[in-house]
C-alpha positions as CSV (number, residue, x, y, z in Angstrom):
1,M,45.4,-40.4,32.1
2,Q,46.3,-43.2,29.7
3,H,49.9,-42.1,29.5
4,K,52.2,-39.7,31.4
5,A,51.5,-36.2,30.0
6,A,54.3,-33.8,29.3
7,I,54.2,-30.7,31.4
8,R,53.5,-27.7,29.2
9,G,51.2,-24.7,28.8
10,V,49.0,-23.3,31.5
11,Y,49.6,-25.0,34.8
12,A,46.7,-24.0,37.1
13,I,47.1,-24.4,40.9
14,T,43.9,-24.4,43.0
15,P,43.3,-21.6,45.4
16,D,43.0,-22.1,49.2
17,E,39.2,-22.7,49.3
18,A,37.3,-24.4,52.1
19,N,34.0,-24.4,50.2
20,T,34.2,-27.5,48.0
21,D,31.3,-26.3,45.7
22,I,33.1,-23.0,45.0
23,M,36.4,-24.9,44.4
24,L,34.8,-27.3,41.9
25,A,33.0,-24.4,40.1
26,K,36.3,-22.5,39.8
27,V,38.3,-25.5,38.5
28,E,35.6,-26.5,36.0
29,A,35.6,-22.9,34.6
30,A,39.4,-23.1,34.3
31,L,39.2,-26.5,32.5
32,Q,36.6,-25.1,30.2
33,G,39.0,-22.3,29.4
34,G,41.7,-24.7,28.3
35,I,44.2,-25.1,31.1
36,H,46.8,-27.9,30.4
37,V,47.6,-29.1,33.9
38,L,45.9,-28.8,37.4
39,Q,47.7,-29.0,40.7
40,Y,45.5,-29.5,43.8
41,R,46.9,-27.5,46.6
42,N,44.8,-26.2,49.5
43,K,46.9,-25.2,52.5
44,L,43.9,-24.3,54.6
45,A,42.2,-27.7,54.3
46,N,42.7,-30.6,56.7
47,H,43.6,-34.0,55.4
48,K,39.9,-35.1,55.3
49,L,38.9,-32.1,53.2
50,Q,41.9,-32.4,50.9
51,R,40.9,-36.0,50.2
52,Q,37.3,-35.0,49.6
53,Q,38.2,-32.2,47.2
54,A,40.8,-34.1,45.3
55,R,38.5,-37.1,44.9
56,L,35.9,-34.8,43.3
57,L,38.4,-33.0,41.1
58,L,39.9,-36.1,39.6
59,P,36.9,-37.2,37.4
60,M,36.5,-33.6,36.3
61,C,40.1,-33.5,35.1
62,R,39.7,-36.9,33.4
63,Q,36.7,-35.5,31.5
64,Y,38.9,-32.7,30.1
65,N,42.0,-35.0,29.7
66,V,44.0,-32.8,32.0
67,P,46.5,-34.4,34.5
68,L,45.7,-33.8,38.2
69,I,48.8,-33.4,40.3
70,I,48.6,-33.5,44.1
71,N,50.7,-31.1,46.1
72,D,53.0,-32.5,48.8
73,S,51.2,-35.9,49.3
74,I,52.4,-39.1,47.6
75,K,49.9,-41.0,49.8
76,L,46.9,-39.0,48.5
77,C,48.1,-39.3,45.0
78,M,48.4,-43.1,45.2
79,T,45.1,-43.5,47.1
80,L,43.2,-41.6,44.4
81,D,45.3,-42.8,41.5
82,A,45.9,-39.2,40.5
83,D,48.4,-38.4,37.8
84,G,51.3,-37.2,39.9
85,V,52.6,-35.3,42.8
86,H,54.5,-32.0,43.3
87,L,57.1,-31.8,46.1
88,G,58.9,-28.9,47.7
89,A,62.4,-29.1,49.1
90,D,61.1,-30.2,52.5
91,D,58.5,-32.6,51.3
92,G,60.6,-35.7,50.9
93,N,63.4,-37.3,48.8
94,L,62.7,-37.1,45.1
95,A,64.4,-40.4,44.3
96,E,62.4,-42.2,46.9
97,A,59.2,-40.5,45.7
98,R,60.0,-41.7,42.1
99,Q,60.4,-45.2,43.5
100,R,57.0,-45.0,45.3
101,L,55.2,-43.5,42.4
102,G,56.5,-45.8,39.7
103,A,57.5,-44.8,36.2
104,N,54.0,-43.7,35.0
105,K,53.2,-41.0,37.5
106,I,54.3,-37.3,37.1
107,L,56.8,-36.1,39.6
108,G,57.4,-32.4,39.9
109,A,59.9,-30.5,42.1
110,S,60.0,-26.9,43.4
111,C,63.5,-25.6,42.7
112,Y,63.0,-22.0,43.9
113,N,65.9,-20.0,42.5
114,R,68.5,-22.7,42.4
115,L,69.9,-24.4,39.3
116,D,71.5,-27.1,41.4
117,L,68.1,-28.3,42.7
118,A,66.8,-28.6,39.2
119,L,69.9,-30.6,38.2
120,A,69.4,-32.9,41.2
121,A,65.6,-33.2,40.5
122,A,66.3,-34.3,36.9
123,Q,68.8,-36.8,38.1
124,A,66.4,-38.2,40.7
125,G,63.7,-38.8,38.0
126,A,61.6,-35.7,38.3
127,D,59.4,-34.9,35.2
128,Y,59.7,-31.1,35.6
129,A,61.3,-28.4,37.7
130,A,59.6,-25.3,38.9
131,F,61.5,-22.0,39.4
132,G,60.0,-19.1,41.4
133,A,58.9,-16.7,42.5
134,C,59.6,-15.2,39.1
135,F,57.6,-12.1,40.0
136,A,56.2,-10.6,43.2
137,S,53.7,-13.2,44.5
138,G,50.5,-12.6,46.4
139,T,50.2,-16.3,47.2
140,K,53.7,-16.5,48.6
141,P,54.9,-13.0,49.3
142,N,58.1,-14.2,51.1
143,A,59.2,-16.6,48.4
144,P,62.8,-16.2,47.1
145,V,63.1,-14.3,43.8
146,A,64.1,-16.4,40.8
147,A,65.7,-14.5,37.9
148,L,64.3,-15.2,34.5
149,S,67.9,-15.9,33.3
150,L,67.6,-19.2,35.3
151,F,65.5,-20.7,32.6
152,N,68.0,-20.0,29.9
153,D,70.8,-21.4,32.1
154,A,68.7,-24.5,32.9
155,K,67.9,-25.2,29.3
156,H,71.6,-25.9,28.7
157,S,71.9,-28.4,31.5
158,V,68.5,-29.8,32.4
159,N,66.5,-32.0,30.0
160,I,63.1,-31.8,31.7
161,P,60.4,-29.2,31.3
162,L,60.7,-26.0,33.3
163,V,57.7,-24.3,35.0
164,A,57.6,-20.6,35.9
165,I,55.7,-19.8,39.1
166,G,55.1,-16.8,41.3
167,G,53.2,-13.7,40.4
168,I,52.4,-14.8,36.9
169,T,50.0,-12.4,35.2
170,L,48.8,-12.0,31.6
171,Q,51.2,-9.0,31.3
172,N,54.4,-10.8,32.5
173,A,53.6,-14.4,31.3
174,P,55.2,-13.7,27.8
175,L,58.4,-12.7,29.6
176,A,58.6,-16.1,31.3
177,M,57.8,-17.9,28.1
178,A,60.4,-16.0,26.2
179,A,63.0,-16.8,28.9
180,G,62.5,-20.5,28.3
181,A,59.6,-21.6,30.6
182,D,57.7,-24.6,29.2
183,A,54.7,-23.9,31.4
184,I,53.4,-21.0,33.4
185,A,51.9,-21.8,36.9
186,V,49.0,-19.5,37.8
187,V,46.9,-19.2,41.0
188,G,45.7,-15.7,41.8
189,A,45.5,-14.3,38.2
190,L,43.3,-17.2,37.3
191,F,41.1,-17.9,40.3
192,N,40.9,-14.6,42.2
193,V,38.3,-13.0,40.0
194,N,35.3,-12.6,42.3
195,N,34.1,-16.2,42.0
196,N,32.9,-15.3,38.5
197,A,33.0,-18.5,36.4
198,Q,32.9,-16.7,33.1
199,Q,35.8,-14.5,34.1
200,I,37.8,-17.6,35.0
201,V,37.0,-19.2,31.7
202,R,38.2,-16.0,29.9
203,A,41.3,-15.8,32.0
204,A,42.2,-19.4,31.2
205,Q,41.6,-18.7,27.5
206,D,43.8,-15.6,27.6
207,F,46.7,-17.5,29.4
208,S,46.4,-20.3,26.8
209,A,46.6,-17.8,24.0
210,V,49.8,-16.4,25.5
211,F,51.3,-19.9,25.5
212,D,50.1,-20.6,22.0
213,M,51.9,-17.5,20.7
214,H,55.3,-18.8,21.8
């Protein structure tokens, strides 16, 4: 990316997929459908496969002018010159991450259901804070529940974009947007559609339409 993109709209997160061809086909369909951000996360892949998959995803994202954010790994982000990294609470110090990444990379932080973590993330130089699980999540069924009222509370004290994650569907996405989310993170509702590329394109278009309505 030529400049650091603001986090907004449909924030797609890759599924746990060992087959790289299937992963690439799914992501390309989502890009065709108009997603705004892509996070590469594959918890089932070893470091070698993660490197291979992310390296192939990067030029695809560049083609669609969509930032590629790497989950958990500053090293992989810097090695590939990806657009940013997303860190959970146990994935390292955010201020140190900002220092390593420099000013031009995106830094995102999982803040779960805690406003104090979002405040700390903003202070440490994060570019966005993610709250979740906003709804029951198939990807992370044991995730803490984040009340939608958190977004309204955060809007008054945090000056960075807020991402809603966890169980986001076409039916409940408008609730998250109305509550104050700047972006909606989707995994299952976007990618778990029987490996059908056209259905993924349509799902991405539908999610983009929800965002455009707000």
